[in-house]
C-alpha positions in Angstrom: 0.0 -0.1 0.4 1.5 3.2 -1.1 2.2 6.0 1.5 -0.5 8.4 2.2 0.8 12.0 1.1 0.8 14.8 3.6 -2.2 17.2 3.2 0.5 19.9 2.8 1.9 18.8 -0.2 -1.6 18.2 -1.9 -2.6 21.9 -0.9 0.6 23.1 -2.6 -0.2 21.7 -6.0 -4.0 22.9 -6.1 -4.5 26.1 -7.9 -5.5 29.6 -6.0 -9.2 28.8 -7.1 -9.4 25.3 -6.4 -7.9 26.6 -3.0 -10.6 29.2 -2.6 -13.2 26.5 -3.1 -12.4 24.2 -0.7 -11.6 27.0 2.3 -15.3 28.5 1.2 -16.5 25.0 1.7 -15.2 24.3 5.0 -16.3 27.9 6.2 -19.5 27.3 5.1 -19.8 24.2 7.2 -18.1 25.4 10.2 -19.2 28.9 11.8 -16.4 29.6 14.0 -13.8 28.1 11.3 -15.4 31.1 9.1 -15.2 33.7 11.6 -11.8 33.1 12.7 -10.7 33.5 9.1 -12.4 36.8 8.8 -11.0 37.9 12.3 -7.2 36.8 11.2 -7.4 37.9 7.5 -10.2 40.5 7.5 -10.2 44.1 7.6 -8.1 45.8 10.0 -10.7 48.6 10.8 -12.1 48.5 14.1 -15.8 48.4 13.8 -15.7 45.5 11.3 -13.0 43.7 13.3 -14.9 44.0 16.5 -18.2 43.1 14.7 -16.6 39.7 13.6 -14.8 39.0 17.0 -18.5 39.3 18.6 -20.0 36.8 16.2 -17.2 34.5 16.9 -17.7 34.5 20.6 -21.5 34.2 19.9 -20.7 31.1 17.5 -18.6 29.4 20.1 -21.3 29.9 22.7 -24.1 28.9 20.5 -22.0 25.7 19.5 -21.7 24.8 23.4 -24.9 25.6 24.7 -27.0 23.7 21.9 -30.7 23.5 22.0 -30.7 22.9 26.0 -29.0 26.4 26.5 -26.4 25.1 29.2 -23.1 23.8 28.9 -22.5 20.5 30.9 -19.7 20.0 33.3 -17.9 17.7 30.7 -18.0 20.6 28.0 -17.1 23.5 30.3 -13.4 22.8 29.8 -13.2 22.8 26.1 -15.7 25.9 26.0 -13.2 27.9 28.4 -10.3 26.6 26.1 -11.9 28.1 22.9 -12.8 31.4 24.4 -9.0 31.5 25.7 -7.9 30.7 22.2 -9.8 33.1 20.9 -8.8 35.8 23.4 -5.1 35.0 22.3 -6.0 36.2 18.6 -6.0 40.0 19.8 -2.2 39.5 20.0 -1.8 39.8 16.0 -3.9 43.1 16.3 -1.5 46.4 16.3 -4.3 48.8 18.2 -4.2 48.6 21.6 -7.9 49.8 22.0 -9.0 47.1 19.8 -6.9 44.7 22.0 -8.9 46.0 25.0 -12.2 46.0 23.5 -11.8 42.3 22.3 -10.7 41.4 26.0 -14.0 43.3 27.5 -16.0 41.2 25.3 -14.5 38.0 26.2 -14.7 38.9 29.9 -18.4 40.1 29.8 -19.3 36.6 28.2 -17.1 34.8 30.7 -19.0 36.4 33.7 -22.1 35.7 31.7 -21.0 32.1 31.4 -21.3 31.5 35.2 -25.2 31.4 34.5 -25.3 29.1 31.7 -22.3 26.2 32.3 -21.4 24.1 35.3 -18.1 25.4 36.4 -17.6 22.7 39.2 -13.8 22.8 38.2 -13.4 26.6 38.1 -12.5 26.7 34.5 -14.2 29.9 33.6 -13.5 31.1 36.8 -10.0 30.8 35.9 -10.3 32.4 32.6 -11.7 35.5 33.8 -8.8 35.9 36.2 -6.6 35.1 33.2 -8.7 37.8 31.0 -8.5 40.4 34.2 -4.5 39.6 34.5 -4.2 40.5 30.7 -6.2 43.5 31.1 -4.0 44.9 33.9 -1.1 43.9 31.9 -2.2 45.7 28.8 -3.2 48.8 31.1 0.4 49.0 32.5 1.7 48.9 29.1 0.5 52.4 28.4 2.7 54.2 30.5 3.8 56.2 27.4 1.1 55.5 25.3 -0.9 59.2 24.2 -2.8 60.9 26.6 -6.0 60.3 24.6 -5.3 56.6 24.5 -4.8 56.4 28.2 -7.8 58.7 28.8 -9.6 56.4 26.5 -8.6 53.3 28.6 -9.6 54.9 31.9 -13.0 55.5 30.8 -13.6 52.5 29.2 -12.7 50.6 32.2 -14.7 52.7 34.8 -18.0 51.9 32.2 -17.2 48.1 32.3 -17.0 48.2 35.8 -20.5 49.6 35.7 -21.8 46.4 33.7 -24.7 44.9 35.0 -23.2 41.7 34.3 -21.2 41.8 37.5 -24.2 42.1 39.6 -23.2 39.2 42.4 -19.4 39.1 41.4 -18.2 42.0 43.1 -14.6 41.0 43.3 -14.7 41.9 39.3 -15.5 45.7 38.8 -12.9 46.2 42.0 -10.3 44.4 40.2 -11.1 46.5 37.1 -11.2 49.9 39.1 -7.8 48.7 40.7 -6.5 48.5 37.1 -7.7 52.0 36.8 -5.1 53.5 39.3 -2.2 52.7 36.5 -4.0 56.1 35.0 -4.3 58.0 38.1 -1.2 60.1 37.6 -2.6 63.1 36.3 -5.4 65.0 38.6 -8.1 65.2 36.2 -8.3 61.6 35.0 -7.8 60.8 39.0 -11.1 62.7 39.5 -12.7 60.8 37.0 -11.5 57.8 39.1 -12.7 58.9 42.3 -16.2 60.2 40.9 -17.0 56.5 39.6 -15.7 54.9 43.2 -17.9 57.3 45.1 -20.7 56.8 42.4 -20.0 53.0 43.1 -20.0 53.7 47.0 -23.3 55.4 47.0 -24.7 52.9 45.3 -24.2 50.2 47.5 -24.8 52.2 50.5 -27.2 50.5 53.0 -26.8 47.0 51.2 -25.1 44.7 54.0 -24.8 41.8 51.2 -22.4 44.1 49.5 -20.0 45.3 52.2 -17.2 43.5 50.8 -17.6 45.9 47.7 -18.0 49.1 49.7 -15.0 48.4 51.7 -12.8 47.6 48.9 -14.2 50.6 47.1 -13.0 52.8 50.0 -9.5 51.1 49.9 -9.1 52.1 46.3 -10.0 55.7 47.6 -7.1 55.4 50.6 -4.6 54.2 48.2 -5.3 57.2 45.7 -5.3 59.8 48.6 -1.8 58.3 50.4 -0.3 58.4 47.0 -1.1 61.6 45.7 -2.3 63.8 48.5 -0.9 64.8 52.1 0.0 62.3 55.0 -2.6 64.2 56.9 -5.4 63.6 54.5 -4.6 59.9 54.1 -4.5 59.7 58.1 -7.9 61.7 58.5 -9.6 59.2 55.5 -8.3 56.2 57.7 -9.7 57.5 61.3 -13.2 58.1 59.5 -13.3 54.5 58.2 -11.9 52.9 61.4 -15.4 51.0 61.7 -14.2 48.7 58.6 -12.1 45.7 59.0 -9.3 46.7 56.7 -9.0 50.4 58.0 -8.6 49.0 61.6 -5.9 46.7 61.0 -4.2 49.6 59.0 -4.5 51.9 61.8 -3.3 49.1 64.5 -0.3 48.5 62.2 0.4 52.0 61.9 0.4 52.5 65.8 3.0 49.6 66.2 4.9 51.1 63.6 4.9 54.2 65.8 5.2 52.3 69.2 1.8 54.0 70.6 0.6 50.7 72.0 -2.2 52.1 74.2 -3.7 53.0 70.8 -3.3 49.7 69.7 -5.1 48.3 72.7 -7.8 51.3 72.0 -8.3 50.4 68.3 -8.7 46.8 69.0 -11.1 46.9 71.5 -13.4 49.3 69.6 -16.2 48.4 67.1 -17.0 45.4 68.2 -13.7 43.7 67.1 -12.6 42.7 70.5 -13.4 39.4 70.0 -11.9 38.7 66.8 -8.6 36.7 67.3 -6.2 39.0 65.2 -7.6 42.1 67.2 -6.9 40.2 70.5 -3.5 39.0 69.4 -2.9 42.6 68.6 -4.1 43.5 71.9 -1.7 41.1 73.7 1.5 42.3 71.8 0.4 45.7 73.2 0.0 44.4 76.8 3.3 42.7 76.3 5.2 45.8 75.0 3.6 48.0 78.3 4.6 45.0 80.5 0.9 44.8 81.6 1.3 41.3 83.0 -2.3 40.6 84.4 -3.7 41.4 81.4 -1.2 39.4 79.3 -2.4 36.4 81.4 -6.3 36.9 80.7 -6.0 37.2 77.0 -3.4 34.6 76.7 -5.5 32.4 78.2 -8.4 33.4 76.2 -6.4 32.8 73.2 -5.2 29.5 74.3 -8.5 28.2 75.1 -9.7 29.6 71.8 -7.8 27.1 70.4 -4.1 29.1 69.6 -1.5 26.4 71.2 1.6 29.0 71.0 0.1 30.8 73.8 0.4 28.0 76.2 4.3 28.8 76.4 3.6 32.5 76.9 0.8 31.7 79.9 3.3 29.4 81.5 5.9 32.0 81.2 3.9 34.3 83.0 2.5 31.8 85.7 4.4 32.0 88.7 3.7 29.0 90.8 4.4 25.4 90.0 4.7 24.3 86.6 3.1 20.7 87.3 -0.2 22.7 89.0 -0.5 25.0 86.1 -0.1 22.3 83.5 -2.6 19.8 85.5 -4.9 23.0 85.6 -5.2 23.9 81.9 -5.5 20.4 80.9 -8.6 20.1 83.3 -10.1 22.9 81.5 -9.3 21.8 78.3 -11.0 18.5 78.9 -14.1 20.0 80.4 -14.6 22.0 77.0 -16.6 20.5 74.3 -15.1 22.5 71.4 -13.1 20.7 68.6 -10.6 23.2 69.0 -9.9 22.4 72.8 -10.1 18.8 71.9 -7.2 19.5 69.4 -5.3 21.3 72.4 -5.7 18.8 74.9 -4.2 16.2 73.0 -1.4 18.5 71.4 -0.6 19.5 75.4 -0.4 15.8 76.9 1.7 14.4 74.2 4.2 17.6 73.8 4.5 17.0 77.7 4.9 13.3 77.0 2.4 12.7 80.1 1.8 8.8 79.3 -0.7 8.5 82.4 -2.9 11.1 80.6 -2.5 9.7 77.4 -3.5 6.2 78.2 -6.5 7.8 80.0 -7.4 9.5 76.8 -7.0 6.1 74.5 -9.1 4.2 76.7 -11.9 6.6 76.7 -10.9 7.0 72.9 -10.0 3.5 71.3 -9.6 4.5 67.9 -6.6 6.9 68.8 -4.7 3.7 70.0 -2.7 3.3 66.9 -1.6 6.7 67.2 -0.1 6.2 70.9 0.7 2.6 71.1 4.4 2.7 70.5 4.8 5.8 73.1 2.8 3.8 75.7 4.2 0.6 75.2 7.5 0.9 77.2 5.6 1.9 80.5 1.9 0.6 79.9 2.4 -2.4 77.5 -0.1 -4.1 79.2 -2.6 -1.8 78.9 -1.8 -0.7 75.4 -2.4 -4.0 74.1 -5.4 -4.7 76.0 -6.7 -1.5 74.3 -5.6 -2.5 71.0 -6.7 -6.0 70.9 -10.1 -4.6 71.8 -10.4 -2.1 69.5 -9.3 -4.7 66.7 -12.1 -6.9 67.8 -14.6 -4.1 67.9 -13.3 -3.1 64.2 -13.7 -6.7 62.8 -17.3 -6.9 64.2 -18.2 -3.7 62.0 -16.3 -5.2 59.2 -18.9 -6.1 56.4 -16.8 -6.5 53.0 -13.0 -7.4 51.7 -11.7 -3.8 51.9 -12.8 -3.6 55.8 -11.1 -7.3 56.5 -7.9 -6.3 54.7 -8.0 -3.3 57.2 -8.6 -5.3 60.1 -5.4 -7.4 58.8 -3.2 -4.2 58.2 -4.3 -3.3 62.0 -2.9 -6.6 63.0 0.2 -6.4 61.1 1.0 -2.9 63.1 -0.3 -4.6 66.6 2.2 -7.7 66.0 5.3 -5.2 66.0 3.9 -4.2 69.3 2.8 -7.4 71.1 4.7 -9.4 69.3 4.4 -12.6 66.9 2.6 -14.5 69.8 -0.2 -12.0 70.6 -0.9 -11.5 67.3 -1.5 -15.0 66.3 -3.9 -15.4 69.5 -6.1 -12.5 67.9 -6.0 -14.3 64.4 -7.0 -17.5 65.7 -9.9 -16.2 67.6 -11.2 -14.0 64.8 -10.8 -17.4 62.6 -13.0 -19.3 65.1 -15.7 -16.1 65.5 -16.3 -15.6 61.9 -15.8 -19.0 60.3 -18.7 -18.2 58.1 -17.0 -15.3 56.1 -15.0 -16.8 53.6 -13.4 -13.2 52.3 -12.3 -12.8 56.2 -10.9 -16.1 56.6 -9.1 -15.3 53.3 -7.5 -12.3 54.3 -6.4 -13.6 57.8 -4.8 -16.3 56.2 -2.7 -13.8 54.4 -0.8 -12.7 57.3 
């Protein structure tokens, strides 16, 4: 059989008319192919180019949504990849304002796609993030562009940030407005941006579900004031917005840097923030810097009981009595608490202290923990550890009902043998074989030990 000729070889031998006919036929059968050809080799005039680009986006959407109007989970990745490939085609365009429009078109469709595609794997979210990164890079590249181009970029990005498509996706308009700050070096443009931010803030005022957007917009305002206005104005703005988490954190950081620890305490306590872990820690640092020992003790204990283990050492260092008495007191409080964090602290504490008696007491009450502690208990509490371990194996075997679970019991027996020796292991195997004689799969797994 003769070797099949390569497609390129065949095409080279065809006339121009024949090639045109082939391409036209293929384009007639594939809208994506047709519009891609028009996009790449068609008119460079902006209106025609963007019209073709928009058609290509809609063709891709139609191709994937079909009659159902929805893109299934298994198709979402390919859909996002096709939009990404389309977005990359903007790199062949020379006009940066056209590149921006192309990116914004794909951005808008990408965000709309959250409504008609299953994005369980985050493919569309990744696409949107990638588009925003590319827009950011494109904006940054306009540093030396004509003022008219920079003005166009600013206005277009502001307008896009106000698009209704972003309702429910507050991160994206905030990102667009942050990108705009690269054009804020000139006063007129800066005022345009600040006016747009203020308008957004007014629009979100009183809407609790949009608090995140509101705070992020205030942060952009602050960044612009700090960069282009006086330190006094920036500080005034910060002080006026201390009720917002980010500004509270900023004020605390600045107070720390200035060594004003009493102000740190005041800021950490005000506005209902006193119970938050990060603000408690800020207060603790301030108490420590001011040598307020009693306040330190009380707060260190709160932080410890809240689940922050590092404060055990802090509290232990502050305690003036017997260390063993202190340890037992904390251990008792942790045991009495029914929170998950207190339980985790309790086990970590007796483990770090290598308190074998407490460890044994714990595994007796929680036999499923025996495998974690058996090796450490064995030298001093060999008999007791083996008793808990063997009973745990019997209980696990009683609950086993398929080969996988039988295999797990046998793996546990292997580990038990390392602790109790071959004779101890054999005794349990024999008892299990006698007890579960009617479970052939279990007997098969036991025979492999």
